[in-house]
ZADO-803096 format. One record per residue: residue in one letter; x negated, y, z negated of N, C-alpha, C in turn. Coordinates in steps of 0.02 Angstrom, whole numbers. Last residue first. Example, Ala and Ser with C-alpha at 12.3 -4.5 7.8 and 13.67 -1.06 7.14 Angstrom:
2
['S', [-642, -112, -354], [-684, -53, -357], [-645, 2, -394]],
['A', [-660, -284, -390], [-615, -225, -390], [-660, -165, -390]],
! end
This chain:
67
['R', [529, 492, 168], [512, 406, 131], [472, 394, 66]],
['V', [523, 605, 126], [562, 594, 188], [561, 516, 197]],
['W', [508, 731, 6], [489, 654, 34], [552, 635, 87]],
['K', [450, 882, -67], [515, 841, -26], [494, 790, 30]],
['A', [388, 889, -214], [370, 883, -149], [444, 866, -122]],
['Y', [430, 865, -339], [398, 915, -329], [378, 943, -249]],
['G', [507, 771, -399], [544, 805, -340], [493, 871, -332]],
['Q', [454, 762, -559], [487, 723, -511], [513, 793, -464]],
['P', [311, 857, -609], [374, 854, -621], [409, 814, -539]],
['R', [145, 820, -608], [191, 843, -589], [254, 818, -604]],
['I', [-32, 836, -670], [31, 776, -680], [111, 835, -651]],
['Q', [-163, 812, -555], [-119, 847, -605], [-64, 805, -619]],
['V', [-326, 835, -479], [-278, 774, -513], [-226, 816, -567]],
['G', [-289, 950, -336], [-344, 914, -383], [-284, 863, -418]],
['P', [-245, 1121, -344], [-263, 1054, -303], [-311, 1029, -354]],
['P', [-138, 1202, -451], [-175, 1206, -398], [-208, 1124, -384]],
['K', [34, 1235, -492], [-17, 1194, -508], [-70, 1192, -447]],
['A', [137, 1321, -444], [88, 1359, -506], [19, 1290, -509]],
['G', [156, 1227, -302], [193, 1273, -344], [148, 1320, -402]],
['I', [32, 1161, -251], [116, 1132, -268], [125, 1191, -316]],
['S', [-129, 1153, -166], [-70, 1181, -219], [-3, 1175, -207]],
['D', [-193, 1006, -99], [-162, 1078, -89], [-125, 1095, -147]],
['G', [-227, 882, -118], [-273, 941, -89], [-247, 1006, -95]],
['R', [-188, 800, -264], [-175, 836, -203], [-227, 893, -178]],
['A', [-165, 644, -363], [-188, 693, -338], [-174, 735, -272]],
['G', [-46, 622, -503], [-64, 612, -446], [-113, 677, -423]],
['L', [95, 578, -593], [8, 578, -609], [-11, 560, -536]],
['L', [252, 638, -641], [202, 604, -582], [146, 623, -596]],
['T', [375, 607, -757], [324, 651, -733], [278, 592, -684]],
['G', [445, 512, -839], [477, 526, -774], [424, 579, -751]],
['D', [384, 466, -945], [414, 520, -962], [448, 558, -900]],
['D', [281, 374, -918], [355, 372, -949], [396, 412, -952]],
['L', [236, 408, -743], [249, 414, -809], [303, 380, -840]],
['L', [192, 355, -587], [240, 364, -636], [241, 361, -698]],
['C', [67, 392, -490], [85, 344, -540], [145, 395, -584]],
['D', [85, 406, -301], [87, 456, -372], [92, 396, -438]],
['V', [20, 439, -148], [51, 389, -202], [49, 432, -266]],
['H', [51, 484, 31], [16, 486, -56], [66, 432, -82]],
['S', [88, 420, 144], [21, 468, 139], [0, 490, 75]],
['F', [161, 275, 218], [151, 312, 170], [80, 357, 166]],
['H', [149, 181, 305], [198, 208, 316], [202, 263, 272]],
['G', [-8, 145, 405], [34, 147, 362], [102, 185, 372]],
['A', [-139, 188, 457], [-85, 131, 489], [-39, 100, 440]],
['S', [-195, 295, 449], [-205, 226, 390], [-151, 181, 408]],
['F', [-139, 373, 537], [-206, 365, 547], [-221, 290, 489]],
['W', [-11, 398, 492], [-13, 352, 561], [-73, 326, 562]],
['A', [-8, 468, 357], [25, 384, 370], [4, 353, 429]],
['I', [-69, 571, 400], [-104, 521, 361], [-90, 457, 356]],
['A', [22, 621, 490], [-42, 601, 511], [-65, 548, 481]],
['R', [121, 645, 382], [134, 610, 437], [69, 583, 471]],
['S', [52, 755, 328], [67, 693, 305], [86, 646, 330]],
['S', [35, 849, 436], [-27, 820, 401], [0, 759, 359]],
['L', [166, 889, 462], [140, 845, 515], [59, 819, 474]],
['A', [300, 853, 344], [237, 883, 360], [205, 846, 411]],
['A', [374, 767, 261], [391, 780, 344], [349, 824, 368]],
['E', [287, 649, 171], [307, 699, 167], [341, 708, 240]],
['C', [304, 485, 81], [278, 520, 148], [309, 569, 157]],
['V', [245, 388, -53], [295, 441, -7], [248, 455, 38]],
['F', [265, 268, -188], [232, 279, -128], [260, 319, -70]],
['Q', [221, 279, -343], [274, 295, -305], [239, 305, -236]],
['L', [205, 143, -457], [179, 195, -416], [238, 208, -378]],
['R', [201, 88, -635], [225, 92, -586], [193, 148, -548]],
['I', [108, -51, -737], [99, 29, -701], [150, 47, -639]],
['Q', [153, -108, -882], [168, -100, -819], [140, -44, -782]],
['E', [81, -221, -1000], [96, -158, -985], [103, -147, -911]],
['T', [136, -333, -1113], [110, -344, -1038], [133, -263, -1023]],
['M', [60, -422, -1245], [97, -376, -1218], [94, -350, -1153]],
! end
């Protein structure tokens, strides 16, 4: 049986997110692992909603992505 890992590569409109993408010579500033139930597993350095910084499972659309 083959297991697949699905990743979501994104970038927000915020200056900090765009700077991360630019300085890393890429188009993206963040990546989450897409879980089977549609939630996203990833690490953030800032608070999103009621979730503190760190590794968290977050719902789809927890941030506004521009790409």
